[in-house]
C-alpha angles and dihedrals in degrees: 000000000000090000092054090049092051093047092048091049091051093049094050092045091051091050091051096045102040106032113101112209126330131118099293131274136296133198124207120190127184130179125202123168105315095339132097122195120197123188123185123196115196101188092233113132092207118087117241117268120214115229133180121241125203118217 
């Protein structure tokens, strides 16, 4: 379950850091059998845009 916790934390953090505007964020979690589904809404009306990062 540690992996699910880390992934959920990253998704929520990204929504809080990168969303511009909107009415806040929401997290929805559902568990069925051995699966966990996490959905994060960031309240931003604009779709995400993929960018490249140089390391």
